[in-house]
LUMKOLTOR-640150 format. One record per residue (C-alpha): x, y, z; residue in three letters. Coordinates in Angstrom, 1 decimal. Layout:
LUMZA    east   north      up   aa
LUMZA       X       Y       Z  Ala
...
END
This chain:
LUMZA    east   north      up   aa
LUMZA   -75.9   -46.9    40.6  Met
LUMZA   -78.8   -45.2    41.6  Ile
LUMZA   -77.8   -41.6    41.9  Arg
LUMZA   -76.6   -42.2    38.5  Thr
LUMZA   -79.8   -43.8    36.8  Leu
LUMZA   -81.0   -40.3    38.4  Gln
LUMZA   -79.0   -37.5    37.5  Phe
LUMZA   -79.0   -38.7    33.6  Ala
LUMZA   -82.7   -39.2    33.7  Lys
LUMZA   -82.7   -35.0    34.8  Arg
LUMZA   -79.8   -35.0    31.9  Asn
LUMZA   -82.4   -36.8    29.5  Leu
LUMZA   -85.0   -34.2    30.1  Ile
LUMZA   -82.9   -31.1    29.8  Glu
LUMZA   -81.7   -32.4    26.3  Leu
LUMZA   -85.2   -33.2    25.2  Ser
LUMZA   -87.0   -29.6    25.7  Arg
LUMZA   -83.6   -28.7    23.2  Asp
LUMZA   -85.0   -27.4    19.7  Val
LUMZA   -81.9   -27.5    18.0  Leu
LUMZA   -80.9   -30.7    19.6  Gly
LUMZA   -83.4   -32.3    17.3  Tyr
LUMZA   -82.8   -30.3    14.5  Ile
LUMZA   -78.6   -30.5    14.4  Phe
LUMZA   -78.3   -35.0    15.9  Cys
LUMZA   -81.2   -36.0    14.0  Ile
LUMZA   -82.8   -33.2    11.4  Ala
LUMZA   -79.7   -31.7    10.2  Phe
LUMZA   -78.0   -35.0     9.1  Pro
LUMZA   -81.0   -36.8     7.8  Ile
LUMZA   -81.0   -33.1     5.3  Leu
LUMZA   -77.6   -33.2     3.8  Met
LUMZA   -77.8   -37.7     3.8  Leu
LUMZA   -81.1   -36.5     1.0  Ile
LUMZA   -78.8   -33.3    -0.5  Val
LUMZA   -75.7   -35.3    -0.5  Met
LUMZA   -78.1   -38.5    -2.0  Ser
LUMZA   -80.0   -36.2    -5.6  Val
LUMZA   -75.7   -34.5    -5.9  Val
LUMZA   -74.9   -38.6    -6.0  Asn
LUMZA   -77.8   -38.9    -8.0  Asp
LUMZA   -76.8   -36.1   -10.9  Ser
LUMZA   -73.4   -37.3   -10.7  Ile
LUMZA   -72.9   -38.4   -14.1  Pro
LUMZA   -72.0   -42.9   -13.8  Lys
LUMZA   -68.6   -41.9   -16.6  Glu
LUMZA   -67.2   -40.3   -13.1  Ala
LUMZA   -66.8   -43.8   -11.3  Ala
LUMZA   -67.6   -41.1    -8.2  Met
LUMZA   -69.1   -43.0    -5.5  Thr
LUMZA   -69.1   -41.2    -1.6  Thr
LUMZA   -72.2   -39.9    -2.5  Phe
LUMZA   -73.9   -43.4    -3.1  Arg
LUMZA   -76.6   -44.5    -0.2  Ile
LUMZA   -73.5   -47.8     0.7  Asp
LUMZA   -70.2   -45.2     1.3  Asn
LUMZA   -72.5   -41.9     2.6  Leu
LUMZA   -74.5   -43.6     5.7  Ser
LUMZA   -71.6   -44.7     7.6  Gly
LUMZA   -70.4   -40.8     6.9  Gly
LUMZA   -73.6   -39.2     8.2  Ile
LUMZA   -74.4   -41.6    10.8  Leu
LUMZA   -70.2   -40.6    12.1  Ile
LUMZA   -70.8   -36.5    10.3  Phe
LUMZA   -74.7   -37.1    13.3  Gly
LUMZA   -72.5   -37.7    16.5  Gln
LUMZA   -70.3   -34.2    15.6  Thr
LUMZA   -73.0   -32.7    16.9  Phe
LUMZA   -73.8   -34.9    19.7  Val
LUMZA   -70.2   -34.1    20.9  Met
LUMZA   -71.2   -30.5    20.4  Leu
LUMZA   -74.2   -30.9    22.7  Phe
LUMZA   -72.0   -32.7    25.6  Thr
LUMZA   -70.6   -29.5    26.1  Ala
LUMZA   -73.1   -27.5    25.6  Ile
LUMZA   -75.1   -28.5    29.1  Leu
LUMZA   -71.8   -29.5    30.5  Val
LUMZA   -70.6   -25.8    30.1  Ala
LUMZA   -74.3   -24.3    30.9  Thr
LUMZA   -74.4   -26.7    34.1  Asp
LUMZA   -71.2   -24.7    35.6  Arg
LUMZA   -72.1   -21.6    34.2  Ser
LUMZA   -75.4   -22.0    36.1  Thr
LUMZA   -74.0   -23.1    39.1  Ser
LUMZA   -76.3   -26.3    39.1  Phe
LUMZA   -73.2   -28.6    40.1  Leu
LUMZA   -71.9   -26.9    43.0  Leu
LUMZA   -75.1   -26.9    44.3  Arg
LUMZA   -75.2   -30.8    43.5  Leu
LUMZA   -71.3   -31.0    44.9  Phe
LUMZA   -72.9   -30.8    48.5  Ser
LUMZA   -74.5   -34.2    47.4  Ser
LUMZA   -72.9   -37.2    48.0  Pro
LUMZA   -72.4   -37.6    45.1  Met
LUMZA   -69.2   -39.2    43.4  Lys
LUMZA   -67.3   -37.3    40.2  Ser
LUMZA   -68.2   -40.8    38.0  Arg
LUMZA   -72.0   -40.9    39.2  Asp
LUMZA   -71.9   -37.0    37.4  Tyr
LUMZA   -69.6   -38.4    34.1  Thr
LUMZA   -71.2   -41.2    33.7  Asn
LUMZA   -74.5   -39.3    34.3  Gly
LUMZA   -74.0   -37.4    31.4  Tyr
LUMZA   -72.3   -39.6    29.0  Ile
LUMZA   -75.5   -42.6    29.5  Leu
LUMZA   -78.4   -40.5    27.8  Pro
LUMZA   -75.8   -39.2    25.3  Met
LUMZA   -75.2   -42.7    24.2  Ile
LUMZA   -78.4   -43.6    24.3  Leu
LUMZA   -79.7   -39.8    21.6  Ile
LUMZA   -76.6   -41.3    19.9  Ser
LUMZA   -78.1   -44.7    19.0  Ile
LUMZA   -81.3   -43.7    18.9  Ile
LUMZA   -80.2   -40.2    16.0  Gln
LUMZA   -78.4   -43.9    14.3  Ala
LUMZA   -81.6   -46.0    13.8  Ile
LUMZA   -83.2   -42.6    12.3  Val
LUMZA   -80.5   -42.3    10.4  Ile
LUMZA   -80.1   -46.6     9.2  Val
LUMZA   -83.6   -45.8     8.4  Ile
LUMZA   -83.6   -43.4     6.7  Ser
LUMZA   -80.5   -44.8     4.8  Ser
LUMZA   -82.5   -48.3     3.9  Gly
LUMZA   -85.7   -46.1     1.7  Val
LUMZA   -83.3   -44.1     0.0  Thr
LUMZA   -81.6   -47.0    -1.2  Ala
LUMZA   -84.8   -48.0    -2.1  Met
LUMZA   -85.3   -45.5    -3.6  Ile
LUMZA   -81.8   -45.4    -5.5  Ser
LUMZA   -82.0   -49.3    -6.2  Ser
LUMZA   -78.9   -49.7    -4.3  Val
LUMZA   -78.7   -53.1    -3.0  Glu
LUMZA   -77.5   -52.1     1.4  Leu
LUMZA   -77.9   -55.7     3.6  Lys
LUMZA   -79.9   -54.9     6.4  Pro
LUMZA   -77.8   -56.9     8.6  Glu
LUMZA   -75.5   -54.6     7.7  Gly
LUMZA   -77.5   -52.1     8.5  Leu
LUMZA   -78.5   -53.5    12.2  Leu
LUMZA   -75.4   -53.9    13.2  Leu
LUMZA   -73.6   -50.5    12.2  Val
LUMZA   -75.8   -49.2    15.3  Ile
LUMZA   -73.8   -51.2    17.2  Leu
LUMZA   -70.8   -50.6    16.3  Leu
LUMZA   -71.1   -47.1    15.9  Ser
LUMZA   -71.6   -46.6    20.0  Ile
LUMZA   -67.4   -47.0    20.6  Pro
LUMZA   -67.3   -43.9    18.0  Ser
LUMZA   -70.7   -42.0    19.9  Ala
LUMZA   -68.7   -42.4    23.3  Ile
LUMZA   -65.8   -41.1    21.7  Met
LUMZA   -67.0   -38.2    20.8  Phe
LUMZA   -68.7   -37.5    24.1  Leu
LUMZA   -66.1   -37.6    25.6  Ser
LUMZA   -64.3   -34.5    23.7  Ile
LUMZA   -67.1   -32.7    24.0  Gly
LUMZA   -67.7   -33.8    28.4  Leu
LUMZA   -63.8   -32.1    28.2  Ile
LUMZA   -64.3   -29.2    26.2  Phe
LUMZA   -67.5   -29.2    28.7  Gly
LUMZA   -65.7   -29.4    31.5  Ser
LUMZA   -62.7   -26.7    30.2  Leu
LUMZA   -64.9   -23.3    28.8  Leu
LUMZA   -68.1   -21.7    29.5  Asn
LUMZA   -71.2   -21.9    27.4  Glu
LUMZA   -69.9   -19.6    25.3  Lys
LUMZA   -66.7   -20.9    24.6  Ser
LUMZA   -67.9   -23.9    24.8  Ala
LUMZA   -70.0   -24.1    21.2  Pro
LUMZA   -67.1   -22.5    19.5  Gly
LUMZA   -64.6   -24.6    19.9  Val
LUMZA   -66.4   -27.4    19.4  Cys
LUMZA   -67.1   -26.6    15.9  Ser
LUMZA   -64.0   -26.6    15.3  Val
LUMZA   -64.5   -30.9    16.1  Ile
LUMZA   -66.9   -30.9    13.4  Val
LUMZA   -65.6   -29.5    11.2  Ser
LUMZA   -62.0   -31.8    11.9  Ala
LUMZA   -64.6   -34.9    11.7  Gly
LUMZA   -66.7   -34.0     8.9  Thr
LUMZA   -62.8   -32.9     6.6  Phe
LUMZA   -60.7   -35.4     8.3  Leu
LUMZA   -62.7   -38.5     8.6  Gly
LUMZA   -63.7   -38.2     5.0  Gly
LUMZA   -67.4   -38.2     5.1  Val
LUMZA   -68.2   -36.0     1.6  Phe
LUMZA   -64.4   -37.4    -0.3  Phe
LUMZA   -62.4   -39.8    -0.7  Asp
LUMZA   -58.9   -39.3     1.3  Ala
LUMZA   -58.4   -43.0    -0.2  Glu
LUMZA   -58.3   -41.6    -3.0  Gly
LUMZA   -57.1   -37.7    -3.0  Val
LUMZA   -54.3   -39.7    -1.3  Gly
LUMZA   -50.9   -37.3    -0.4  Gly
LUMZA   -50.4   -35.6     3.2  Pro
LUMZA   -54.1   -35.0     3.1  Ile
LUMZA   -54.4   -38.6     3.6  Leu
LUMZA   -51.6   -38.9     5.4  Lys
LUMZA   -52.8   -36.4     8.6  Val
LUMZA   -56.9   -38.4     8.1  Cys
LUMZA   -55.1   -41.8     9.4  Asn
LUMZA   -52.7   -39.7    11.8  Ser
LUMZA   -55.8   -38.5    14.1  Leu
LUMZA   -59.1   -41.3    15.5  Pro
LUMZA   -62.4   -40.0    12.6  Phe
LUMZA   -61.0   -41.3     9.6  Leu
LUMZA   -61.1   -44.7    11.2  Tyr
LUMZA   -64.6   -44.7    12.4  Cys
LUMZA   -66.3   -43.7     9.2  Thr
LUMZA   -63.9   -46.3     8.3  Arg
LUMZA   -65.6   -49.2    10.8  Val
LUMZA   -69.4   -47.5     9.8  Ala
LUMZA   -69.1   -47.8     6.3  Arg
LUMZA   -67.1   -51.4     6.4  Ser
LUMZA   -70.4   -52.6     8.4  Thr
LUMZA   -73.1   -51.1     6.1  Ile
LUMZA   -71.0   -52.6     3.4  Gln
LUMZA   -70.7   -55.7     5.4  Met
LUMZA   -66.9   -55.8     4.8  Asp
LUMZA   -64.8   -57.1     7.8  Phe
LUMZA   -62.1   -57.6     6.7  Arg
LUMZA   -58.8   -56.2     8.9  Trp
LUMZA   -58.0   -53.4     6.9  Glu
LUMZA   -60.9   -51.5     6.6  Thr
LUMZA   -62.9   -52.7     9.1  Phe
LUMZA   -60.8   -54.5    12.1  Gly
LUMZA   -57.8   -51.9    13.4  Lys
LUMZA   -59.9   -49.1    12.7  Ser
LUMZA   -62.4   -50.7    15.3  Leu
LUMZA   -59.3   -51.8    16.9  Leu
LUMZA   -58.0   -47.5    16.9  Ile
LUMZA   -61.6   -46.1    17.4  Val
LUMZA   -61.7   -48.9    20.2  Ser
LUMZA   -58.8   -47.3    22.1  Leu
LUMZA   -59.9   -44.5    21.4  Thr
LUMZA   -62.8   -43.9    23.1  Ala
LUMZA   -60.7   -45.7    25.7  Ile
LUMZA   -58.5   -42.9    26.2  Ala
LUMZA   -61.1   -40.0    25.3  Met
LUMZA   -63.4   -41.4    28.5  Val
LUMZA   -60.3   -41.6    30.5  Thr
LUMZA   -59.1   -38.7    30.1  Leu
LUMZA   -63.0   -37.0    30.2  Ala
LUMZA   -63.3   -38.4    33.9  Ile
LUMZA   -60.1   -36.9    35.2  Met
LUMZA   -60.7   -33.4    33.0  Thr
LUMZA   -64.0   -33.8    35.0  Phe
LUMZA   -62.8   -34.2    38.3  Arg
LUMZA   -59.5   -31.6    38.6  Gly
LUMZA   -62.7   -28.9    37.1  Arg
LUMZA   -65.1   -30.0    39.9  Met
LUMZA   -62.1   -30.1    42.6  Lys
LUMZA   -60.7   -26.4    41.4  Ala
LUMZA   -64.6   -25.1    41.4  Asp
LUMZA   -65.5   -26.7    44.4  Gln
END
């Protein structure tokens, strides 16, 4: 456990030195929250479009931000591999679980900080736009967004284990786009329906968005919340398991 915490501390320090991390993980989601809120104000009420209303938008932006945590997880792992940093550590008494936990723990912390910043920004935006957001929903979403955060950072760990530091960002950008579009962050997937909704329902991204939105709106029905949380949690467990196996296999191959 001590070795895991020491390695996690090192990774957190490395991430804190990266200015781009602050821009993409914190500033960019907040910017999109502001821009989409402005767009919502310009939409005629007759259109009855609520996707960009803050009570719907904030949950989507939270998931949008987590995709960038995945990106920087992949970059960190891929960079450590390319600089032979991990090769030097392989001679230490650390085990594979110490490495994977050492990457996962600081990323969970970053995801929680990110969620707190987005929640605060959403609360302020709601007050400005005169939309009611329940404080308990905003607080609860910080906790219930952890499963989706674990899912995304596990995907990042997988890509970081398999790809180098040049190809990892490009491949992860595909997941960022897929998580945003197929997750229904900036459009109403249920309203569109048809084949697009079937594709969205076959992937975990839309369920992540549903959990976040339902929590903020304090809508805990099975179809909107319970089922989605179950799917996200099971996917997170599966992704963590796959990430550990992938990293362990790559570690043996690199030695």
